[in-house]
C-alpha positions as CSV (number, residue, x, y, z in Angstrom):
1,M,-30.2,40.0,-154.5
2,G,-33.7,40.6,-154.9
3,R,-33.5,43.2,-157.8
4,A,-34.9,42.9,-160.9
5,T,-32.9,41.6,-163.9
6,E,-35.1,41.5,-166.8
7,V,-34.4,44.5,-169.1
8,P,-36.9,46.6,-170.7
9,H,-36.9,46.1,-174.4
10,H,-36.8,49.9,-175.1
11,V,-33.8,50.2,-172.5
12,R,-32.1,47.3,-174.5
13,G,-32.9,49.1,-177.7
14,L,-31.1,52.5,-176.2
15,A,-28.0,50.5,-175.4
16,E,-27.8,48.9,-178.9
17,Q,-28.3,52.5,-180.3
18,R,-25.5,53.6,-178.1
19,A,-23.2,50.5,-178.9
20,K,-23.7,51.7,-182.7
21,A,-23.1,55.3,-182.0
22,R,-19.7,54.2,-180.1
23,A,-18.7,52.3,-183.2
24,D,-19.4,55.4,-185.2
25,R,-17.5,57.3,-182.8
26,D,-20.3,59.5,-182.1
27,F,-19.6,60.0,-178.7
28,P,-21.8,63.2,-178.0
29,A,-24.7,60.8,-179.2
30,A,-23.6,58.0,-177.3
31,D,-23.2,60.2,-174.2
32,V,-26.9,61.4,-174.5
33,L,-28.1,57.6,-174.7
34,R,-26.4,56.8,-171.8
35,E,-28.3,59.7,-169.7
36,Q,-31.6,58.1,-171.2
37,I,-30.5,54.7,-169.9
38,E,-30.1,56.1,-166.5
39,Q,-33.1,58.1,-166.6
40,A,-34.7,54.7,-166.9
41,G,-33.2,53.4,-163.6
42,W,-30.6,51.1,-165.6
43,Q,-26.7,51.6,-166.1
44,V,-24.6,50.1,-169.1
45,R,-21.0,49.1,-168.7
46,D,-19.2,48.7,-172.2
47,D,-17.0,45.9,-171.1
48,G,-19.8,43.1,-171.1
49,P,-19.5,39.8,-172.9
50,H,-21.6,41.0,-175.9
51,G,-19.9,44.6,-176.2
52,F,-22.3,46.1,-173.4
53,E,-24.1,45.1,-170.1
54,L,-26.9,46.5,-168.8
55,T,-27.7,46.4,-164.8
56,P,-30.2,48.0,-162.6
57,K,-28.9,51.3,-161.3
58,P,-27.8,51.3,-158.2
59,P,-28.7,54.2,-155.5
60,F,-25.5,56.1,-155.9
61,K,-24.0,57.9,-158.6
62,V,-21.9,55.9,-161.0
63,W,-19.0,57.5,-163.3
64,P,-18.6,55.7,-166.5
65,A,-14.5,55.7,-165.7
66,V,-11.9,56.7,-163.3
67,S,-10.7,59.4,-165.8
68,A,-14.3,61.0,-166.0
69,I,-14.2,61.6,-162.2
70,P,-13.6,65.5,-161.8
71,E,-10.7,66.3,-159.8
72,E,-11.7,69.8,-158.4
73,P,-11.7,69.3,-154.8
74,R,-15.3,68.9,-153.6
75,A,-17.4,66.0,-151.9
76,P,-19.2,63.2,-154.0
77,E,-23.0,63.2,-154.6
78,R,-24.9,62.3,-151.7
79,P,-28.6,62.3,-151.0
80,E,-30.0,64.4,-148.2
81,R,-30.7,62.4,-144.7
82,G,-33.9,60.5,-145.0
83,T,-34.6,60.8,-148.6
84,E,-34.1,57.8,-151.2
85,T,-32.0,58.1,-153.8
86,G,-33.1,57.5,-157.5
87,P,-32.5,58.8,-160.8
88,G,-32.2,62.7,-160.9
89,T,-32.2,62.8,-156.8
90,E,-28.6,63.5,-156.3
91,S,-27.1,66.8,-155.7
92,M,-23.4,67.8,-155.1
93,V,-22.5,69.2,-151.7
94,A,-19.7,71.6,-150.8
95,S,-16.3,70.0,-150.5
96,Q,-14.3,70.1,-147.1
97,V,-12.8,73.7,-146.6
98,L,-9.2,73.5,-148.3
99,W,-6.2,74.3,-146.0
100,D,-5.9,77.8,-145.6
101,A,-2.1,78.4,-146.7
102,S,-2.5,81.8,-144.8
103,L,-2.1,79.9,-141.5
104,A,1.7,79.2,-142.4
105,V,1.3,75.8,-140.7
106,S,1.1,72.4,-142.7
107,R,-1.4,69.9,-141.3
108,V,1.3,67.3,-141.1
109,D,2.1,69.0,-138.0
110,E,-1.0,68.5,-136.3
111,A,-1.6,65.2,-134.5
112,I,-4.3,62.8,-135.7
113,T,-6.4,61.0,-132.6
114,G,-6.9,57.5,-132.4
115,A,-10.3,56.5,-131.6
116,G,-9.3,53.7,-129.0
117,A,-11.5,51.2,-130.2
118,T,-14.3,52.8,-128.2
119,E,-18.1,51.9,-128.9
120,E,-18.2,55.5,-130.2
121,Y,-16.6,56.4,-133.6
122,A,-15.2,59.6,-134.1
123,K,-17.9,61.9,-135.3
124,A,-15.6,64.4,-137.5
125,A,-12.9,63.2,-139.8
126,S,-9.2,64.4,-139.5
127,A,-8.4,67.2,-141.5
128,A,-4.6,66.0,-141.6
129,V,-4.9,62.4,-142.7
130,T,-6.9,60.6,-145.5
131,V,-7.0,57.0,-145.8
132,A,-7.6,56.2,-149.5
133,L,-9.2,52.8,-150.6
134,L,-9.6,50.8,-153.9
135,V,-12.7,48.8,-153.6
136,D,-12.5,46.0,-156.2
137,G,-14.8,43.3,-154.8
138,W,-14.7,41.1,-151.7
139,P,-17.3,43.1,-149.8
140,T,-16.4,41.5,-146.6
141,D,-12.9,42.6,-146.6
142,V,-14.3,46.1,-147.4
143,R,-16.5,46.0,-144.3
144,K,-13.5,44.7,-142.2
145,C,-11.1,47.1,-143.0
146,V,-13.3,50.2,-143.0
147,D,-14.8,49.4,-139.7
148,A,-11.2,48.9,-138.3
149,L,-10.4,52.4,-139.5
150,L,-13.4,53.9,-137.9
151,A,-12.7,52.2,-134.8
152,Y,-9.3,53.0,-134.2
153,T,-8.8,56.2,-135.8
154,D,-10.4,59.7,-136.8
155,A,-8.8,59.7,-140.4
156,R,-10.9,60.6,-143.4
157,I,-11.7,57.8,-145.6
158,L,-11.5,58.3,-149.4
159,A,-12.9,55.4,-151.2
160,L,-13.0,54.2,-155.0
161,D,-15.3,51.5,-156.2
162,L,-14.5,50.0,-159.2
163,G,-17.6,48.4,-160.8
164,D,-19.5,47.3,-157.5
165,I,-18.0,43.8,-158.2
166,D,-19.9,41.1,-155.9
167,G,-21.9,44.0,-154.3
168,A,-18.6,45.7,-152.6
169,G,-19.5,49.2,-153.9
170,T,-23.1,48.8,-152.4
171,V,-21.3,47.6,-149.0
172,L,-19.1,50.9,-149.3
173,H,-22.2,53.0,-150.0
174,E,-23.9,51.6,-146.7
175,L,-20.7,52.5,-144.5
176,A,-20.7,55.7,-146.2
177,A,-24.5,56.3,-145.3
178,A,-23.7,55.3,-141.9
179,H,-20.8,57.5,-141.5
180,P,-21.2,60.6,-143.8
181,A,-18.6,62.8,-141.8
182,R,-16.0,60.2,-142.2
183,I,-16.1,58.5,-145.6
184,E,-15.9,60.0,-148.8
185,E,-17.3,57.5,-151.8
186,W,-16.8,57.4,-155.6
187,H,-18.1,54.7,-157.6
188,V,-17.3,54.0,-161.4
189,A,-18.7,51.6,-163.9
190,E,-15.0,50.6,-164.9
191,R,-13.8,47.3,-163.5
192,P,-10.3,46.9,-162.5
193,H,-7.7,45.7,-165.3
194,W,-6.7,42.8,-162.4
195,R,-10.2,41.7,-162.6
196,S,-10.7,41.7,-166.6
197,G,-11.5,45.6,-166.8
198,T,-9.7,48.6,-168.0
199,A,-8.9,50.5,-164.8
200,G,-5.3,50.3,-164.1
201,W,-4.0,50.6,-160.4
202,G,-1.5,53.3,-160.8
203,A,-4.3,55.5,-162.5
204,C,-6.7,54.7,-159.8
205,R,-4.3,55.4,-157.0
206,T,-3.2,58.9,-158.6
207,K,-6.9,59.8,-159.2
208,L,-7.4,59.3,-155.3
209,L,-4.3,61.2,-154.6
210,R,-5.6,64.3,-156.4
211,L,-9.1,63.8,-155.2
212,D,-7.4,64.3,-151.4
213,T,-7.1,67.7,-149.8
214,A,-5.0,66.1,-146.8
215,D,-1.4,66.8,-146.1
216,V,-1.0,63.2,-145.4
217,H,-2.1,60.6,-147.8
218,V,-2.3,57.1,-146.7
219,I,-2.4,54.3,-149.3
220,M,-3.8,51.0,-147.8
221,E,-5.3,47.6,-149.2
222,T,-8.6,46.2,-147.9
223,S,-6.7,43.4,-146.8
224,T,-4.9,45.2,-144.1
225,I,-6.5,45.4,-141.0
226,L,-6.1,47.8,-138.0
227,D,-6.0,46.3,-134.3
228,G,-5.1,49.9,-133.1
229,D,-4.2,53.2,-134.0
230,A,-1.4,52.3,-136.6
231,L,-1.5,55.6,-138.3
232,T,-0.3,57.9,-135.6
233,P,3.2,56.6,-135.9
234,L,3.2,56.8,-139.5
235,A,2.0,60.4,-139.3
236,E,4.7,61.2,-136.6
237,A,7.5,60.0,-139.0
238,L,6.4,62.4,-141.6
239,R,6.3,65.4,-139.0
240,E,10.0,64.2,-137.9
241,G,10.8,64.8,-141.6
242,A,10.6,61.7,-143.8
243,T,8.7,61.8,-147.0
244,A,6.8,58.6,-146.8
245,A,6.4,55.9,-143.7
246,G,5.1,52.4,-144.1
247,W,4.3,49.3,-142.3
248,K,6.9,47.3,-144.5
249,G,9.9,48.1,-146.1
250,G,12.7,46.7,-148.1
251,D,16.1,47.0,-149.8
252,P,17.2,45.5,-152.9
253,G,20.2,43.0,-153.2
254,D,23.3,43.4,-155.0
255,D,21.8,42.3,-158.1
256,L,18.9,44.4,-157.9
257,R,16.3,41.9,-158.4
258,E,15.7,40.2,-154.9
259,W,14.7,42.5,-152.1
260,S,15.0,41.7,-148.5
261,P,12.8,42.9,-145.7
262,A,14.2,46.3,-144.2
263,G,13.6,48.5,-141.2
264,P,13.0,50.1,-138.8
265,G,15.0,53.1,-139.9
266,K,15.7,54.3,-143.4
267,V,14.8,51.9,-146.4
268,R,14.8,52.0,-150.2
269,G,11.5,51.0,-150.6
270,L,7.9,50.8,-149.0
271,L,5.2,48.4,-149.6
272,G,1.7,49.4,-150.5
273,Y,-0.2,47.3,-147.9
274,L,0.0,50.5,-145.4
275,L,1.9,53.7,-146.4
276,A,1.8,57.3,-145.5
277,V,3.3,59.9,-148.1
278,R,3.3,63.7,-147.9
279,R,0.7,64.3,-150.5
280,A,2.5,67.4,-152.0
281,A,5.7,65.3,-152.6
282,A,3.7,62.7,-154.1
283,L,1.9,64.9,-156.8
284,D,5.2,66.6,-157.4
285,T,6.2,63.4,-158.8
286,G,3.2,62.9,-160.7
287,G,1.7,60.4,-158.5
288,I,1.7,56.7,-159.4
289,S,2.8,55.6,-162.7
290,G,0.1,55.2,-165.0
291,Q,1.8,52.5,-166.7
292,A,1.4,50.4,-163.4
293,R,-1.9,48.3,-164.3
294,Y,-1.4,46.1,-161.6
295,Y,-0.4,46.8,-157.4
296,R,2.6,44.5,-157.5
297,N,6.0,46.3,-157.7
298,A,4.2,49.4,-158.2
299,D,4.5,50.4,-154.8
300,L,8.3,50.3,-155.2
301,E,8.2,52.1,-158.4
302,F,6.4,54.8,-156.5
303,S,8.7,54.6,-153.4
304,L,11.7,55.0,-155.6
305,S,10.3,58.1,-157.6
306,L,9.9,60.0,-154.1
307,P,12.5,62.5,-152.9
308,G,13.6,62.3,-149.5
309,D,13.8,59.4,-146.9
310,L,11.7,56.5,-146.6
311,V,11.4,54.9,-143.3
312,V,9.5,52.4,-141.2
313,P,8.8,53.4,-137.8
314,D,11.0,51.9,-134.9
315,V,7.5,50.6,-133.1
316,A,5.6,47.6,-134.1
317,L,2.3,48.8,-135.5
318,P,-0.9,47.1,-134.6
319,V,-1.8,45.7,-137.8
320,H,-2.3,42.6,-139.8
321,Q,-3.0,41.4,-143.2
322,E,-5.6,39.0,-144.0
323,R,-5.7,36.9,-147.2
324,H,-4.2,39.1,-149.8
325,R,-6.6,38.6,-152.5
326,A,-5.1,40.8,-155.0
327,Y,-2.1,38.5,-155.2
328,H,-3.8,35.0,-154.3
329,E,-7.0,35.3,-156.7
330,V,-5.7,36.7,-159.8
331,D,-4.9,34.8,-162.6
332,P,-1.1,33.6,-161.9
333,D,0.1,34.1,-165.6
334,Y,-1.5,37.8,-165.5
335,R,0.2,38.5,-162.3
336,D,3.3,37.4,-163.4
337,R,3.5,39.3,-166.7
338,E,2.1,42.5,-165.1
339,S,4.9,42.1,-162.2
340,R,7.6,41.8,-164.6
341,R,6.4,44.6,-166.9
342,T,6.5,47.0,-163.9
343,Y,9.8,45.6,-162.4
344,D,11.4,46.4,-165.5
345,R,10.7,50.2,-164.5
346,V,11.8,49.3,-161.1
347,L,15.3,48.1,-162.4
348,R,15.7,51.4,-164.5
349,L,14.9,53.5,-161.7
350,L,17.3,51.7,-159.5
351,R,20.1,51.5,-162.1
352,S,19.3,55.4,-162.6
353,N,19.7,56.3,-158.8
354,S,22.9,54.2,-158.6
355,D,24.4,56.2,-161.7
356,T,23.4,59.7,-160.2
357,K,25.4,58.7,-157.0
358,T,28.6,57.2,-158.6
359,P,31.3,60.1,-158.0
């Protein structure tokens, strides 16, 4: 891709010293060595085939892991306009102002505005609704998903890039640089568990939830593409009293193992292709289970943990799904194993809920 791949000898030496420090559990020394590697223009990952992997440092800040991202509400590091970003040039900028509770009015009660597919994207992001994206590769999908969100809504976009796989994080950075008022980007060296890394789906989703400041938090996949403003009907359902509203819902059968499509109206579970939730309610439940390393069935588990009504709007949402790579392009054995693992917890929730309703 036009970037040098030859690692300087002194940088490789620093990485080897760092690997030894980690093996000796001298983590403060390992942190210092990581900083020295980054100052030299490189970044180190600890999940490489030989214990570590060195790659040229990208033009954005990269946190070592999802857990390392600070959760106090603030914007990510971003270079000033007209300057190039290099080692040591990033500076933290102020966060969006938190909702003033003295207004005594929740932002859920504010309407979001569809951008109407005009040539002009909304310049300012909604303070009421945030769309949270996990970027785990497939840069073309990322660009298409984000472009549609920019075109059809004024929602704020909060995106977490896992490992810049295939340059997807670089595409996110380009989009964020072009639309700094709309997109907040975070990047980690940690790769997703479903792509042979260590970052679990539930932990990533909960991190996005905690980084958010809006009242309406939208879980969305990059394979989901808007064809119009599909967010306003979801936000309206929350304003009318629902805890969560989604594009696709389901109800379990009598054996609790087979689910059928359900909706419009109240449903037992919502799928995470496109799902809006009251952020406060989601935080009260602890977010998405950290035991969920893979997405499949974790959306149902999350749905079942929420109090109140879950609904599918009674209008057809202008949205479609393209190839669902998180399903089709993941090792089938891994997919089935992790899906079963999560569904065991879904079954426990279903049975527990059934027991509490028994007279």
